[in-house]
C-alpha positions in Angstrom: -299.1 -30.1 132.6 -295.7 -30.4 134.4 -295.0 -34.2 133.6 -296.3 -33.7 129.8 -293.5 -30.7 129.6 -290.9 -32.9 131.6 -291.5 -35.8 129.3 -291.2 -33.7 125.9 -288.1 -31.9 127.3 -286.9 -35.9 128.0 -287.7 -36.7 124.5 -286.1 -33.7 122.9 -282.6 -33.9 124.8 -282.8 -38.0 123.9 -283.8 -36.9 120.1 -280.9 -34.1 120.3 -278.3 -36.7 121.8 -279.0 -39.0 118.8 -278.7 -36.5 116.4 -275.2 -35.4 117.8 -273.9 -39.1 118.2 -274.7 -39.4 114.1 -273.5 -36.2 113.3 -270.2 -37.0 115.3 -269.8 -40.2 113.3 -270.6 -38.7 110.1 -267.6 -36.0 110.6 -265.4 -38.6 111.7 -266.3 -40.4 108.5 -265.8 -37.1 106.7 -262.5 -36.5 107.9 -260.8 -40.0 107.4 -262.3 -39.6 103.8 -260.4 -36.2 103.7 -257.6 -37.8 105.0 -257.4 -40.6 102.2 -257.9 -38.1 99.8 -254.6 -35.8 101.2 -252.7 -39.4 101.0 -253.5 -39.8 97.5 -252.7 -36.3 96.4 -249.4 -36.4 98.0 -248.8 -40.0 96.6 -249.6 -38.2 92.7 -247.7 -35.3 93.6 -244.7 -37.6 94.1 -245.2 -39.6 90.9 -245.8 -36.3 89.2 -242.3 -35.3 90.8 -240.6 -38.5 89.4 -242.3 -38.5 86.3 -240.7 -34.6 85.6 -237.4 -35.7 87.2 -237.6 -38.9 84.2 -238.7 -36.5 81.1 -235.5 -33.7 82.2 -233.4 -36.9 82.4 -234.6 -38.4 79.1 -234.3 -34.7 77.1 -230.7 -33.5 78.2 -229.5 -32.0 74.8 -226.2 -34.3 75.0 -228.5 -37.6 75.1 -230.8 -36.4 72.4 -227.8 -35.4 70.2 -226.3 -38.5 70.7 -229.7 -40.4 69.7 -230.0 -38.1 66.8 -225.9 -39.2 65.3 -226.9 -42.7 66.2 -230.2 -42.8 64.4 -229.0 -40.6 61.1 -229.3 -43.1 58.8 -233.4 -43.6 59.7 -234.3 -40.2 60.8 -231.9 -37.7 58.8 -231.8 -35.1 62.0 -229.9 -32.1 61.5 -228.6 -29.4 64.5 -230.4 -26.1 64.0 -228.7 -23.2 63.5 -229.9 -19.8 63.3 -230.2 -19.0 59.9 -232.6 -21.8 59.6 -235.2 -19.5 61.3 -237.0 -16.7 59.2 -239.5 -13.9 60.1 -243.0 -14.0 61.4 -243.8 -11.5 58.3 -242.4 -13.8 55.9 -245.1 -16.5 57.0 -248.0 -16.7 54.8 -251.1 -17.0 56.6 -254.2 -18.5 55.2 -257.0 -16.3 54.1 -260.0 -16.4 56.2 -263.1 -17.8 54.7 -266.2 -15.6 53.9 -269.0 -15.8 56.1 -272.0 -16.7 54.4 -275.1 -14.3 53.7 -278.5 -15.0 55.6 -280.4 -12.5 55.8 -279.7 -10.2 52.5 -281.0 -6.5 52.5 -281.3 -4.8 49.2 -279.6 -1.7 49.5 -280.7 -0.1 46.0 -284.5 -0.2 46.7 -283.5 1.6 50.1 -281.9 4.1 48.8 -285.1 5.0 46.4 -286.9 5.4 49.3 -285.1 8.0 51.6 -285.8 11.5 50.6 -282.6 13.3 49.2 -281.8 16.4 50.9 
């Protein structure tokens, strides 16, 4: 009986060692994939920072003003002035459409059924 217990214990230890070996390599692979993802994220952040800087550079007010002046004949862009803006209460908002009636209720016959006080 003792020999069977030793054999089962040895098999269990070998099985656990095999499981630990596989888990170790699976963990190392997951960590390397996570490192690659972190590198990709860092690269994307760097590209985004460059794009934001380029956007800010391209949208400088003096540059846009010069472009508007150069292309005035074709675009007809004029500078904005404060008196060109209106108030919110002057805006004509569209009237919301009425929803269709799907389950009509006959009110006149319902009033006849009720007992007056």
